[in-house]
C-alpha positions as a Markdown table, in Angstrom:
| # | Residue | x | y | z |
|---|---|---|---|---|
| 1 | Met | 0.0 | -0.1 | 0.1 |
| 2 | Ala | 1.3 | 3.5 | -1.0 |
| 3 | Thr | 1.9 | 6.0 | 1.7 |
| 4 | Phe | 1.5 | 9.8 | 1.3 |
| 5 | Ser | 2.1 | 12.8 | 3.5 |
| 6 | Arg | -1.0 | 14.9 | 4.1 |
| 7 | Ala | 0.9 | 17.7 | 2.0 |
| 8 | His | 1.2 | 15.4 | -0.9 |
| 9 | Ala | -2.4 | 14.2 | -0.6 |
| 10 | Val | -3.5 | 17.8 | -0.6 |
| 11 | Arg | -1.5 | 18.4 | -3.8 |
| 12 | Ile | -3.2 | 15.6 | -5.5 |
| 13 | Ala | -6.7 | 16.7 | -4.5 |
| 14 | Leu | -6.0 | 20.2 | -5.6 |
| 15 | Ala | -4.6 | 19.0 | -9.0 |
| 16 | Ala | -7.6 | 16.8 | -9.5 |
| 17 | Gln | -9.9 | 19.8 | -8.8 |
| 18 | Gly | -8.1 | 21.9 | -11.4 |
| 19 | Phe | -5.6 | 24.0 | -9.4 |
| 20 | Thr | -2.5 | 22.9 | -11.2 |
| 21 | Asn | -2.2 | 24.9 | -14.2 |
| 22 | Glu | -1.6 | 28.7 | -14.7 |
| 23 | Arg | -4.6 | 30.4 | -15.4 |
| 24 | Pro | -4.9 | 31.2 | -19.2 |
| 25 | Glu | -4.5 | 34.7 | -20.5 |
| 26 | Ser | -7.7 | 34.4 | -22.4 |
| 27 | Val | -10.4 | 31.9 | -21.3 |
| 28 | Ser | -12.2 | 30.0 | -24.2 |
| 29 | Arg | -15.2 | 27.7 | -24.4 |
| 30 | Arg | -12.6 | 24.9 | -24.3 |
| 31 | His | -11.2 | 26.0 | -20.8 |
| 32 | Leu | -14.8 | 26.2 | -19.4 |
| 33 | Ser | -15.7 | 22.7 | -20.8 |
| 34 | Arg | -12.4 | 21.3 | -19.2 |
| 35 | Val | -13.6 | 22.4 | -16.0 |
| 36 | Asn | -17.0 | 20.7 | -16.6 |
| 37 | Asp | -15.1 | 17.5 | -17.4 |
| 38 | Arg | -12.9 | 17.6 | -14.5 |
| 39 | Leu | -15.4 | 18.3 | -11.8 |
| 40 | Gly | -18.4 | 16.5 | -13.3 |
| 41 | Val | -20.9 | 18.6 | -11.2 |
| 42 | Ile | -21.4 | 22.3 | -10.3 |
| 43 | Gln | -23.6 | 23.0 | -7.5 |
| 44 | Ile | -26.2 | 25.8 | -8.0 |
| 45 | Asp | -27.4 | 28.2 | -5.3 |
| 46 | Ser | -29.6 | 31.3 | -5.7 |
| 47 | Val | -27.9 | 33.8 | -3.2 |
| 48 | Asn | -26.3 | 36.6 | -5.2 |
| 49 | Val | -24.6 | 38.7 | -2.4 |
| 50 | Val | -21.4 | 38.2 | -4.5 |
| 51 | Ser | -22.2 | 36.3 | -7.4 |
| 52 | Arg | -24.3 | 33.3 | -8.2 |
| 53 | Ser | -22.4 | 30.4 | -6.8 |
| 54 | His | -22.1 | 28.4 | -10.1 |
| 55 | Tyr | -20.0 | 31.2 | -11.7 |
| 56 | Leu | -17.4 | 31.2 | -9.1 |
| 57 | Pro | -15.7 | 27.7 | -9.6 |
| 58 | Tyr | -14.7 | 28.7 | -13.1 |
| 59 | Phe | -13.2 | 31.9 | -12.0 |
| 60 | Ser | -11.4 | 30.2 | -9.1 |
| 61 | Arg | -9.7 | 27.9 | -11.5 |
| 62 | Leu | -9.4 | 30.1 | -14.7 |
| 63 | Gly | -9.5 | 33.7 | -13.6 |
| 64 | Pro | -11.8 | 36.3 | -15.4 |
| 65 | Tyr | -14.1 | 34.8 | -18.3 |
| 66 | Gly | -17.3 | 35.8 | -20.0 |
| 67 | Thr | -20.3 | 34.4 | -17.9 |
| 68 | Ala | -22.5 | 34.8 | -20.9 |
| 69 | Val | -20.7 | 31.8 | -22.4 |
| 70 | Leu | -21.5 | 29.7 | -19.3 |
| 71 | Asp | -25.1 | 30.9 | -19.6 |
| 72 | Gln | -25.0 | 29.4 | -23.1 |
| 73 | Phe | -23.7 | 26.3 | -21.7 |
| 74 | Arg | -26.7 | 26.1 | -19.5 |
| 75 | Asp | -29.4 | 27.6 | -21.5 |
| 76 | Gly | -28.4 | 26.5 | -25.0 |
| 77 | Thr | -28.0 | 28.9 | -28.0 |
| 78 | Ala | -30.6 | 30.1 | -30.4 |
| 79 | Gln | -30.5 | 28.2 | -33.9 |
| 80 | Ala | -31.5 | 29.6 | -37.2 |
| 81 | Pro | -34.7 | 28.0 | -38.6 |
| 82 | Gly | -33.8 | 24.6 | -40.3 |
| 83 | Leu | -30.5 | 24.1 | -38.3 |
| 84 | Ser | -30.3 | 21.3 | -35.9 |
| 85 | Arg | -30.1 | 22.2 | -32.1 |
| 86 | Gln | -26.5 | 22.0 | -30.8 |
| 87 | Pro | -26.3 | 19.9 | -27.6 |
| 88 | Arg | -25.6 | 22.1 | -24.7 |
| 89 | Pro | -22.7 | 21.2 | -22.3 |
| 90 | Leu | -24.6 | 21.5 | -19.1 |
| 91 | Val | -28.2 | 20.4 | -17.9 |
| 92 | Glu | -29.7 | 20.7 | -14.4 |
| 93 | Gln | -30.1 | 17.8 | -12.2 |
| 94 | Trp | -30.4 | 17.1 | -8.5 |
| 95 | Ala | -26.8 | 15.7 | -8.3 |
| 96 | His | -24.9 | 16.9 | -5.3 |
| 97 | Glu | -27.6 | 19.3 | -4.5 |
| 98 | Ala | -29.4 | 21.2 | -7.3 |
| 99 | Ser | -26.6 | 21.2 | -9.8 |
| 100 | Phe | -25.3 | 21.5 | -13.4 |
| 101 | Val | -23.9 | 18.4 | -15.0 |
| 102 | Pro | -22.8 | 17.3 | -18.5 |
| 103 | Pro | -25.8 | 15.8 | -20.4 |
| 104 | Gln | -24.4 | 12.3 | -20.5 |
| 105 | Thr | -24.5 | 12.2 | -16.8 |
| 106 | Trp | -28.4 | 13.0 | -16.5 |
| 107 | Pro | -29.6 | 9.4 | -16.9 |
| 108 | Tyr | -27.4 | 8.3 | -14.0 |
| 109 | Phe | -29.5 | 9.7 | -11.5 |
| 110 | Thr | -32.4 | 7.4 | -12.3 |
| 111 | Phe | -32.1 | 5.8 | -8.8 |
| 112 | Arg | -32.8 | 9.3 | -7.3 |
| 113 | Met | -35.6 | 10.2 | -9.8 |
| 114 | Ala | -37.3 | 6.9 | -9.0 |
| 115 | Ala | -37.0 | 7.4 | -5.2 |
| 116 | Pro | -40.2 | 6.2 | -3.2 |
| 117 | Arg | -40.3 | 9.6 | -1.5 |
| 118 | His | -40.8 | 11.3 | -4.9 |
| 119 | Gln | -43.5 | 8.9 | -6.0 |
| 120 | Ala | -45.3 | 9.3 | -2.5 |
| 121 | Trp | -45.0 | 13.1 | -3.0 |
| 122 | Ala | -46.6 | 12.8 | -6.7 |
| 123 | Asp | -49.4 | 10.5 | -5.2 |
| 124 | Asp | -50.3 | 13.0 | -2.4 |
| 125 | Phe | -50.2 | 15.8 | -4.9 |
| 126 | Ser | -52.6 | 13.9 | -7.3 |
| 127 | Val | -55.0 | 13.3 | -4.5 |
| 128 | Gln | -55.3 | 17.0 | -3.7 |
| 129 | Tyr | -55.1 | 18.2 | -7.4 |
| 130 | Pro | -56.4 | 15.3 | -9.6 |
| 131 | Gly | -55.1 | 15.5 | -13.1 |
| 132 | Leu | -52.9 | 18.6 | -12.6 |
| 133 | Leu | -49.6 | 16.8 | -13.0 |
| 134 | Gly | -50.7 | 15.6 | -16.4 |
| 135 | Ser | -51.9 | 18.9 | -17.5 |
| 136 | Val | -48.8 | 20.6 | -16.5 |
| 137 | Arg | -46.6 | 18.1 | -18.4 |
| 138 | Asp | -48.7 | 18.5 | -21.3 |
| 139 | Ala | -48.6 | 22.1 | -21.3 |
| 140 | Ile | -44.8 | 22.0 | -21.1 |
| 141 | Glu | -44.6 | 19.6 | -23.9 |
| 142 | Gln | -46.9 | 21.7 | -26.0 |
| 143 | Leu | -45.7 | 25.4 | -25.3 |
| 144 | Gly | -42.0 | 24.8 | -24.8 |
| 145 | Pro | -39.7 | 26.0 | -22.0 |
| 146 | Met | -41.7 | 28.0 | -19.4 |
| 147 | Thr | -41.5 | 29.1 | -15.7 |
| 148 | Ala | -43.8 | 27.9 | -13.1 |
| 149 | Arg | -45.3 | 31.5 | -13.2 |
| 150 | Asp | -45.9 | 31.0 | -16.9 |
| 151 | Leu | -47.7 | 27.8 | -16.1 |
| 152 | Ala | -49.9 | 29.2 | -13.4 |
| 153 | Ser | -51.2 | 31.8 | -16.0 |
| 154 | Val | -52.3 | 29.3 | -18.5 |
| 155 | Leu | -53.5 | 26.8 | -15.9 |
| 156 | Pro | -56.0 | 28.8 | -13.6 |
| 157 | Gln | -56.6 | 25.8 | -11.6 |
| 158 | Ser | -53.2 | 26.1 | -10.1 |
| 159 | Ala | -53.7 | 29.2 | -7.9 |
| 160 | Pro | -51.0 | 30.4 | -5.4 |
| 161 | Arg | -51.4 | 29.1 | -1.8 |
| 162 | Asp | -51.4 | 31.0 | 1.4 |
| 163 | Arg | -48.1 | 32.3 | 2.5 |
| 164 | Asp | -47.9 | 30.1 | 5.4 |
| 165 | His | -47.7 | 27.0 | 3.3 |
| 166 | Trp | -44.5 | 25.0 | 3.7 |
| 167 | Gly | -43.7 | 25.5 | -0.1 |
| 168 | Trp | -42.7 | 29.1 | 0.3 |
| 169 | Asn | -46.0 | 30.2 | -1.1 |
| 170 | Trp | -45.6 | 27.9 | -4.1 |
| 171 | Ser | -48.4 | 27.7 | -6.5 |
| 172 | Ala | -49.9 | 24.4 | -7.3 |
| 173 | Ala | -48.2 | 24.6 | -10.7 |
| 174 | Lys | -44.8 | 25.1 | -9.1 |
| 175 | Glu | -45.1 | 22.2 | -7.0 |
| 176 | Ala | -46.3 | 20.2 | -10.0 |
| 177 | Cys | -43.2 | 21.3 | -11.9 |
| 178 | Glu | -40.9 | 20.4 | -9.1 |
| 179 | Ile | -42.5 | 16.8 | -8.9 |
| 180 | Leu | -42.1 | 16.3 | -12.5 |
| 181 | Phe | -38.5 | 17.7 | -12.4 |
| 182 | Arg | -37.5 | 15.5 | -9.5 |
| 183 | Thr | -38.9 | 12.4 | -11.0 |
| 184 | Gly | -37.3 | 13.1 | -14.4 |
| 185 | Ala | -40.6 | 13.6 | -16.3 |
| 186 | Val | -39.4 | 17.1 | -17.4 |
| 187 | Thr | -36.1 | 18.9 | -17.1 |
| 188 | Ser | -34.6 | 22.5 | -17.1 |
| 189 | Ala | -34.0 | 24.5 | -20.3 |
| 190 | Gly | -32.0 | 27.0 | -18.2 |
| 191 | Arg | -32.9 | 29.9 | -16.0 |
| 192 | Thr | -34.4 | 33.5 | -16.4 |
| 193 | Pro | -32.4 | 36.6 | -15.5 |
| 194 | Gln | -34.3 | 36.3 | -12.1 |
| 195 | Phe | -33.0 | 32.7 | -11.9 |
| 196 | Glu | -36.3 | 31.0 | -12.3 |
| 197 | Arg | -36.1 | 27.6 | -13.6 |
| 198 | Leu | -37.4 | 27.0 | -17.2 |
| 199 | Tyr | -39.1 | 23.8 | -17.2 |
| 200 | Ser | -38.9 | 21.8 | -20.5 |
| 201 | Ser | -39.5 | 18.4 | -22.2 |
| 202 | Leu | -36.6 | 16.0 | -22.4 |
| 203 | Ser | -36.4 | 16.2 | -26.0 |
| 204 | His | -35.9 | 19.9 | -26.2 |
| 205 | Val | -32.8 | 19.8 | -23.8 |
| 206 | Leu | -31.2 | 16.3 | -23.9 |
| 207 | Pro | -29.3 | 14.8 | -26.8 |
| 208 | Ala | -31.4 | 12.0 | -28.5 |
| 209 | Asp | -29.2 | 9.3 | -27.2 |
| 210 | Val | -29.6 | 10.4 | -23.7 |
| 211 | Val | -33.4 | 10.6 | -24.2 |
| 212 | Ala | -33.3 | 7.1 | -25.4 |
| 213 | Gln | -31.6 | 5.9 | -22.3 |
| 214 | Thr | -34.8 | 6.9 | -20.4 |
| 215 | Gln | -36.6 | 4.2 | -22.1 |
| 216 | Ser | -34.3 | 1.5 | -20.6 |
| 217 | Pro | -32.8 | 3.3 | -17.8 |
| 218 | Pro | -29.7 | 2.2 | -16.0 |
| 219 | Thr | -29.9 | 0.1 | -12.9 |
| 220 | Asp | -29.0 | 1.5 | -9.5 |
| 221 | Arg | -25.6 | -0.4 | -9.6 |
| 222 | Glu | -25.0 | 1.2 | -13.1 |
| 223 | Cys | -25.8 | 4.5 | -11.8 |
| 224 | Phe | -23.5 | 4.1 | -8.7 |
| 225 | Asp | -20.6 | 2.7 | -10.8 |
| 226 | Tyr | -20.8 | 5.6 | -13.3 |
| 227 | Leu | -21.0 | 8.3 | -10.6 |
| 228 | Leu | -18.4 | 6.9 | -8.4 |
| 229 | Arg | -15.9 | 6.8 | -11.2 |
| 230 | Val | -16.6 | 10.5 | -11.9 |
| 231 | Ser | -16.2 | 11.1 | -8.3 |
| 232 | Ile | -12.7 | 9.6 | -7.8 |
| 233 | Lys | -11.5 | 11.4 | -10.9 |
| 234 | Ala | -12.6 | 14.7 | -9.5 |
| 235 | Leu | -11.3 | 14.1 | -6.1 |
| 236 | Gly | -8.1 | 12.5 | -6.9 |
| 237 | Ile | -7.8 | 11.2 | -3.3 |
| 238 | Ala | -10.5 | 10.7 | -1.0 |
| 239 | Thr | -12.2 | 8.7 | 1.7 |
| 240 | Val | -15.1 | 6.5 | 1.2 |
| 241 | Asp | -17.4 | 9.1 | 2.8 |
| 242 | Asp | -15.8 | 11.8 | 0.5 |
| 243 | Leu | -16.6 | 9.8 | -2.7 |
| 244 | Leu | -20.2 | 8.9 | -1.7 |
| 245 | Asp | -21.0 | 12.5 | -0.6 |
| 246 | Tyr | -19.9 | 13.8 | -4.0 |
| 247 | Phe | -23.1 | 12.9 | -5.6 |
| 248 | Arg | -24.8 | 12.2 | -2.3 |
| 249 | Leu | -24.9 | 8.5 | -2.6 |
| 250 | Arg | -26.3 | 6.5 | 0.3 |
| 251 | Gly | -26.8 | 2.8 | 1.3 |
| 252 | Thr | -25.2 | -0.6 | 1.2 |
| 253 | Val | -25.6 | -0.9 | -2.6 |
| 254 | Ala | -23.5 | 2.1 | -3.3 |
| 255 | Arg | -20.9 | 1.0 | -0.8 |
| 256 | Gly | -20.7 | -2.4 | -2.2 |
| 257 | Val | -20.2 | -1.0 | -5.8 |
| 258 | Leu | -17.5 | 1.3 | -4.5 |
| 259 | Glu | -15.7 | -1.9 | -3.1 |
| 260 | Glu | -16.0 | -3.6 | -6.4 |
| 261 | Leu | -14.4 | -0.6 | -8.1 |
| 262 | Val | -11.6 | -1.0 | -5.7 |
| 263 | Leu | -11.1 | -4.7 | -6.4 |
| 264 | Ala | -11.2 | -3.8 | -10.3 |
| 265 | Gly | -8.4 | -1.2 | -9.8 |
| 266 | Val | -10.4 | 1.8 | -10.8 |
| 267 | Met | -9.2 | 3.2 | -7.5 |
| 268 | Asp | -6.5 | 2.1 | -5.1 |
| 269 | Glu | -6.3 | 2.0 | -1.4 |
| 270 | Val | -3.6 | 4.1 | 0.1 |
| 271 | Glu | -2.4 | 5.5 | 3.5 |
| 272 | Val | -2.2 | 9.3 | 4.4 |
| 273 | Lys | 0.1 | 9.8 | 7.3 |
| 274 | Gly | -1.5 | 11.3 | 10.4 |
| 275 | Leu | -5.1 | 10.9 | 9.1 |
| 276 | Gly | -7.2 | 7.9 | 10.4 |
| 277 | Pro | -9.6 | 7.4 | 7.6 |
| 278 | Arg | -9.2 | 4.9 | 4.8 |
| 279 | Tyr | -8.1 | 6.7 | 1.7 |
| 280 | Leu | -8.6 | 5.7 | -1.9 |
| 281 | Ile | -6.7 | 7.3 | -5.0 |
| 282 | Asp | -7.3 | 7.5 | -8.8 |
| 283 | Pro | -4.4 | 5.6 | -10.3 |
| 284 | Gln | -4.4 | 8.3 | -13.1 |
| 285 | Ala | -4.3 | 11.3 | -10.8 |
| 286 | Lys | -1.6 | 13.7 | -11.1 |
| 287 | Arg | 0.9 | 14.0 | -8.3 |
| 288 | Pro | 2.5 | 17.2 | -8.3 |
| 289 | Arg | 5.7 | 18.0 | -6.1 |
| 290 | Lys | 4.5 | 21.5 | -5.6 |
| 291 | Leu | 1.7 | 24.0 | -6.3 |
| 292 | Ala | 1.3 | 27.7 | -6.5 |
| 293 | Ala | -2.6 | 27.9 | -6.4 |
| 294 | Arg | -4.4 | 31.3 | -5.6 |
| 295 | Ala | -8.2 | 31.3 | -5.5 |
| 296 | Leu | -11.3 | 32.5 | -3.5 |
| 297 | Leu | -13.7 | 29.7 | -3.2 |
| 298 | Ser | -17.5 | 29.5 | -3.5 |
| 299 | Pro | -19.0 | 28.3 | -0.2 |
| 300 | Phe | -20.5 | 25.6 | -2.6 |
| 301 | Asp | -17.2 | 24.7 | -4.4 |
| 302 | Ser | -16.6 | 20.9 | -4.8 |
| 303 | Leu | -13.2 | 21.5 | -3.1 |
| 304 | Val | -14.7 | 22.4 | 0.3 |
| 305 | Trp | -18.5 | 21.5 | 0.1 |
| 306 | His | -17.9 | 18.2 | 2.2 |
| 307 | Arg | -17.0 | 19.8 | 5.5 |
| 308 | Pro | -15.4 | 16.6 | 7.0 |
| 309 | Arg | -13.0 | 16.5 | 4.0 |
| 310 | Ala | -12.0 | 20.2 | 4.4 |
| 311 | Glu | -11.3 | 19.6 | 8.0 |
| 312 | Gln | -9.4 | 16.3 | 7.7 |
| 313 | Leu | -7.4 | 16.9 | 4.5 |
| 314 | Phe | -7.1 | 20.8 | 4.6 |
| 315 | Asp | -7.2 | 21.3 | 8.4 |
| 316 | Phe | -9.9 | 23.8 | 7.8 |
| 317 | Arg | -12.9 | 23.9 | 9.7 |
| 318 | Tyr | -15.7 | 25.6 | 7.5 |
| 319 | Arg | -19.5 | 26.3 | 8.3 |
| 320 | Leu | -21.8 | 28.2 | 6.2 |
| 321 | Glu | -23.5 | 31.0 | 8.3 |
| 322 | Ile | -26.2 | 32.2 | 5.9 |
| 323 | Tyr | -29.0 | 30.8 | 7.9 |
| 324 | Thr | -27.2 | 31.7 | 11.3 |
| 325 | Pro | -28.9 | 34.9 | 13.1 |
| 326 | Ala | -26.4 | 37.7 | 12.6 |
| 327 | Ala | -25.6 | 38.1 | 16.2 |
| 328 | Lys | -24.3 | 34.5 | 16.3 |
| 329 | Arg | -22.3 | 34.5 | 13.3 |
| 330 | Val | -18.5 | 33.9 | 13.8 |
| 331 | Tyr | -17.1 | 34.8 | 10.4 |
| 332 | Gly | -19.9 | 36.5 | 8.4 |
| 333 | Tyr | -22.8 | 36.0 | 6.1 |
| 334 | Tyr | -21.2 | 35.0 | 2.8 |
| 335 | Val | -17.6 | 33.7 | 3.5 |
| 336 | Leu | -15.3 | 32.5 | 0.8 |
| 337 | Pro | -12.3 | 30.4 | 1.8 |
| 338 | Phe | -9.1 | 31.7 | 0.4 |
| 339 | Leu | -6.6 | 29.2 | -1.2 |
| 340 | Leu | -2.9 | 30.2 | -1.4 |
| 341 | His | -0.3 | 28.0 | -2.8 |
| 342 | Glu | -1.2 | 24.6 | -1.1 |
| 343 | Arg | -3.3 | 25.7 | 1.9 |
| 344 | Ile | -6.5 | 27.3 | 2.7 |
| 345 | Val | -5.2 | 30.1 | 4.7 |
| 346 | Gly | -8.1 | 32.2 | 5.5 |
| 347 | Arg | -11.7 | 33.3 | 5.0 |
| 348 | Val | -13.3 | 36.5 | 3.5 |
| 349 | Asp | -16.8 | 37.8 | 4.2 |
| 350 | Leu | -17.6 | 39.6 | 0.9 |
| 351 | Lys | -20.4 | 41.6 | -0.6 |
| 352 | Ala | -20.9 | 43.0 | -4.1 |
| 353 | Asp | -22.2 | 46.5 | -3.6 |
| 354 | Arg | -23.4 | 47.1 | -7.1 |
| 355 | Pro | -24.9 | 50.5 | -6.7 |
| 356 | Ala | -21.5 | 51.8 | -5.5 |
| 357 | Arg | -19.7 | 49.4 | -7.9 |
| 358 | Val | -17.5 | 48.1 | -5.2 |
| 359 | Leu | -16.6 | 44.7 | -4.0 |
| 360 | Gln | -16.9 | 45.2 | -0.3 |
| 361 | Val | -14.6 | 43.2 | 2.1 |
| 362 | Lys | -16.6 | 43.1 | 5.5 |
| 363 | Ala | -14.0 | 41.0 | 7.2 |
| 364 | Val | -11.1 | 38.9 | 6.7 |
| 365 | His | -10.0 | 36.0 | 9.1 |
| 366 | Trp | -6.7 | 34.3 | 8.8 |
| 367 | Glu | -5.9 | 30.7 | 9.7 |
| 368 | Pro | -3.0 | 30.1 | 12.3 |
| 369 | Asp | 0.5 | 30.6 | 10.6 |
| 370 | Ala | -0.8 | 32.1 | 7.3 |
| 371 | Pro | 2.1 | 33.3 | 5.3 |
| 372 | Ser | 3.3 | 36.8 | 5.4 |
| 373 | Asp | 2.4 | 37.5 | 1.9 |
| 374 | Ala | -1.3 | 36.3 | 2.3 |
| 375 | Met | -2.9 | 39.8 | 2.5 |
| 376 | Ala | -1.0 | 41.2 | -0.6 |
| 377 | Glu | -1.9 | 38.0 | -2.5 |
| 378 | Leu | -5.6 | 38.4 | -1.3 |
| 379 | His | -5.7 | 42.0 | -2.3 |
| 380 | Asp | -4.6 | 41.2 | -5.8 |
| 381 | Glu | -7.3 | 38.3 | -6.1 |
| 382 | Leu | -10.0 | 40.5 | -4.8 |
| 383 | Gly | -9.0 | 43.1 | -7.5 |
| 384 | Leu | -9.2 | 40.5 | -10.2 |
| 385 | Met | -12.5 | 39.4 | -8.9 |
| 386 | Ala | -14.0 | 42.9 | -8.9 |
| 387 | Gln | -12.8 | 43.5 | -12.5 |
| 388 | Trp | -14.5 | 40.2 | -13.6 |
| 389 | Met | -17.7 | 41.3 | -11.9 |
| 390 | Gly | -17.7 | 44.8 | -13.6 |
| 391 | Leu | -17.0 | 46.7 | -10.5 |
| 392 | Glu | -14.6 | 49.6 | -10.0 |
| 393 | Gly | -12.7 | 48.5 | -7.0 |
| 394 | Val | -12.4 | 46.8 | -3.7 |
| 395 | Gly | -13.5 | 48.6 | -0.4 |
| 396 | Tyr | -12.5 | 47.3 | 3.1 |
| 397 | Ala | -14.7 | 47.8 | 6.0 |
């Protein structure tokens, strides 16, 4: 069994996540696609206090880029009449959480789309609103991509509910859309500028071969096999729990498939000095001797989204405090970890003050033994971020 120091394991993990190469002078569609291929999943979050979360992982790895290109990846591009639709590089799926994934990955969430809890949800809804699921699906098929708000206007029977309803005042149309989306009956054709999901038929969004897979969907074992292969490639070196968490896999079947992949040599068992958990490594993972990474990370970046991994591997205890009352927050509302060289050396509470055109630094908290050049490096990275976001500068509280 191979043995690695924790520092070496960290370099392998950073390399797998795309923090090895120098940032390109000009970011192309190919660079963005490489991030998609490397990570396999980009988590979505609606909070826009700095930037929508899904934009940040690309900036962290590549530097400034045109977000309109990423929107095209998600929403597709308009085609002239008579031309075939080009497959989009990203589609929405409930993967880690709500996420963007490559289209070919979409069918491998059949096990989640067919979950009994979703069927129970659909059954309960159909008792309350007989026939509405079918009406909503038919409207989406016939009228093309539309928001739940659009559907509510064409289906008068799906009126908004009282504001004390558990669904954040969801209309019946919205709940129907979410049931159909979670069960894979419809998908998303992108998002509006207000970040509302555009519900769409599968055939409008997914490539024909992917739609065909829905007729004979992969088994649970096939799904777990596929997703765990993506996970080890994306993580490089990881514990069993890290690998299962990447796509939120649960149960003995998933663990059994993982052990089969170890036996098959898809991943190897290794030891990381000083760390107790069992670690597995991608045999093809890069093993750099040193790194000089610098990045501000989204709170939902796949490098840190599994908090036990961040704590074990990077010695960085990280908790999201968005839902913590302001008086009880330790570090701030929207805090981005700061990666420098081979360590996460600090955290920065940020806010984009768009009326003032300033990236506002509300607080900076350094980890013990942060390097002496950390503040200068952070200031440069913040300036780069402000420029990318179209802001005029950085302000410190």
